[in-house]
N, C-alpha and C positions, 0 to 999 in steps of 0.2 A: 873452338868452342863448337858446340852443336846445339841441342834442342834439349829443354827440361819438359818433362812430361806429367801430367795430371790426368789420370783416367779416374772418372768415376763410374762406379756400377753399384745402383743403389744407394747405400748411405757412405760406401767404402771410397776413400780417395788414396791416389797413390801419385807421388810426384818422384820422378826421376830426373836428378840434374845430368844434363848433358851438354851443357853449354850457355851460350848468351840469349837464346830463345826460350821462351815458355809456351807449351802446348798444354790447352785444357780439353778435356772430351767427356763427355757424359753419353751413355746408351740407353734407350727404352725401348718397350716392345708396344707397338702400337697394332690394335684390331681393326686394320684398315690395309687397303690394297698400297701397293709401293707407288702406284700411278696416283691414287688421291693423295697421298702423303707429300709426294714430289710436287704435286699441284699447288699443295700449300705452302710449302719452303720455298718455292721459287717464286711465288707471288708476293716479291718484296713490299708492296704498299700495303699489305695486310700483316707485314710482320709484327707490328705494333699491337696487333690483338694477342699476341702469345708473349713477346718480349717485355721484361719490366724496363728497360731503358730505350729500346727503340719504339717511336711514336708512330712510324710510317714512313712516306716519303713519295718520290716520282719517278718515274724513269725519265731519262734527259737524253739531249744528244740524237734524238730521233727514234732512240729504242721505245718499243711497246710492250717488252714482255722479257722473259728470261731467255737469252742466248748468249753463247759466248762471245765476249767483248762488249756486251751492252752495258751501259752507264746507268747508275741509279744515286740520285741524291736523297740520303735517309737523314730523318731528322730524330733526334734523341733528347732524353731528359733525365735527369737525375735530381729530383726535389726541386730548386727554384732555377737551376744551372740547365740550360740548352744548348744545345749545338748540332752542326751538320757535318755530315760527312760524304764524301763522293766514292762510290764503289764501282769496281768493274768485273762483270761475271767473268771468272777465269773457266769454269766448268758447268755444262748443261746438258749432262748426260743422262735425260729422262730414261725410265725413273729411277735411276740408280745412285745419282750424285748431282749436286748441286753445290757450288762453291764460288765465292766472291772475294775481292781483295779491298782493303780500304787504302786507298792511295792518295799523296799529295804530290804532284809531279812525279819525279822518278822514283818516290820513295813507298813502299809499302809497309803499312804501320799496323796492319791485322789482316790476317787470314780466315776465313769462316768458311766452314763445308758441313753437308749434311751428305752422310753415307745412308742409302737405304739399302737394305737386304731383306730380300722376301723369305719368308717363312710359313709354315703350314699351307704349302702348295700354293703361295702368293696370295691368300686371303688376309695375311697380316705381315708384318715387316719389323724388323729391328732399324731403329734410327740412331745414328751417332753424331751428335753435333761436335764439332771441334773448332777451337780459337787457337790461332797461333800468332803470338805478340812478336810484332818485328818493330817496334817503336824505338829502342833504345835508350839510353839515360835521359838525353834530354828532352825528347818527346814525350817520355813518362812524367818527367817533372811538370812540363806544359799541360800534360794532360790531367794530370791532379787537379790543378788550377781551373781548367776549362770543365770538367765534369763534376769536380768535387769528389772523386773517388781515390781514397788513399791506397787502398791495396788492390790493384785492379784484378790480380790474379783470384784472390778471395771472392772479389765482387762477381768475377766473371762464372767462376765455379757456381754461385747461387744463381745466377741469371740463366746460364744455360739449364740447369736443373727447372727452372720455373718455365721458362720457354718450352722445354720438351714436355712437361707436365700438362700446359696450357694446348700445345700443339696434339698431343694424343686425345684430350678432352675433346677438342673441335673436330679430329678425324674419325674419331669414334662415334661420336654423335651423328655424324653426316652418314656414317657406314651403315647404320641402323635402318 
């Protein structure tokens, strides 16, 4: 088995079944430089400003900012449900790509990435946020209890759209 893909462009969603993992992506255009957008998405303590589920967190293990291998303890909430996650930065390619994985021991439960493509001579960019579900059936069941989210794919599609819209508003207001 491989990966199922959900691509969101505007209001359209495409799901392609390719196996036991699910990939959800959405792309938006932001009227700000790739460097400015990268600075926002890689500032994980601020992610709670844009994400409807993440509420922030802190760098741990001596990390002070985004770098490959840096660890971050994220805090999350959905209604009255609250939980934390440990993530490891897997790619910090300024200003093109920022990615991290949610891990517990040797198991990767989710992979998150932001691909930033310059457009309009670098004065704007397209940003694609992607989530790859690596939980498996047991962790998915436990996740429903912890987070209160029954349909993680639909919930994540909505969250990514909201995150990108809020990110766009912040980046564009700072670019003025």
